N, C-alpha and C positions, 0 to 999 in steps of 0.2 A: 204314524211315524213321527219321531221327534228328532229334528236336525239340531245337534248340539254345537255346531261350528259357529264361531263368531262371524258376523257379517263380512268382514274383510277376507275371511277364509272361504266362505261358502256362497256368497251372493252371485258369483260368476256362473256357477253351476249348482242347481238344486235338483233333487229327485222330483220327478213328475208323478206325484202320488196324491190322491185325494186327502184332504184334511191334514196336510203337513203342518206340524207345529215347529216354529222356529224359537228355540230357547238355548242360547249360548251356554255352554257348560260353566262359564265364569259367572253366570247369573242364576244358576240353579237354586242356590240357597235362598236368594231373595224372592224367587218366583215359584217355589215348590207348590204353592197352592193352586197354580195354573195347570199342573200336571194331573190329568184325570186318573182317578183310581179305579174307575169302573170300566175301563177300556183296555184291550190288549195293546201294548206299546212296544214298538221297535225303536231302540235308541241307536242313532248313527252319528258318526263324526268323520273326520278325514280318513283315518286308517283303522279305527277301532280301539284305540288306547283310552281316550277320554270317556268314550261311551261305556267301557267296562267299569271305569271308576264310578261313573254316575249310576250305573246299574247296581253296584254294591251299595252305594249310598241309599238309593231308593228302596232296595230290598230291606236294608236296615231300618227304614222308615215305615215298613209294612206293605210296600207294593208287592204284588204277587204275580200279576199277569204281564210280565215284562221281560224283554230279551235285549241283548246288545248285538249289533250287527258286526260280526267279525270281518275285518278287511275294510270296513267303512265305505264311504262313497267313492274312494279310489277303485275298490273292487266292483262296486255297483256299476260305475261307468265302464270299466274294463269288460264286465260281463254283458254289456249291451242293454242294461236296464234303462228305463226312460228317464231322461233328464231334460231340464229347461235351461237353456244357455242365455245369459244376458250379457251381450258383448260390451255394454257400457260399464260393467263391473269387473272386467278383466284386468288383472294386475300384472306388472312386470317388475323385475329387479333381480340382481345377482345373488341376493340373500334376503332372508326374512326382514332384516333391519332396513332394507332399501326398497321394500315394496311400495309401488305407487300405481295409480290408474294408468292403464296402457293407452286408452283412447282419451282424447280431449273431449270434454262436453261441447257439443256443437249446438247448444240451445240456450 
């Protein structure tokens, strides 16, 4: 599975799956060589929009064993699938432009 969310968006909750690859969609062009071509890949983002865009890009580059997760990690969590929560990465804010860490680092 490839988590395409930027760290600020996904570090609080990650899917609990073996061999999770973290590759923000904003960096896909710079790190395309890191994406394995010989493995079945599931692309995921927050709600499934960016992962569909990346899916099309990768198919155009010759990837064949790849799918996009409809509904993204929002549906993943809603459906009760395993996640790992890091409370130190939780964000708060009234809109995207005001997001900031919710907990203060105590260390």
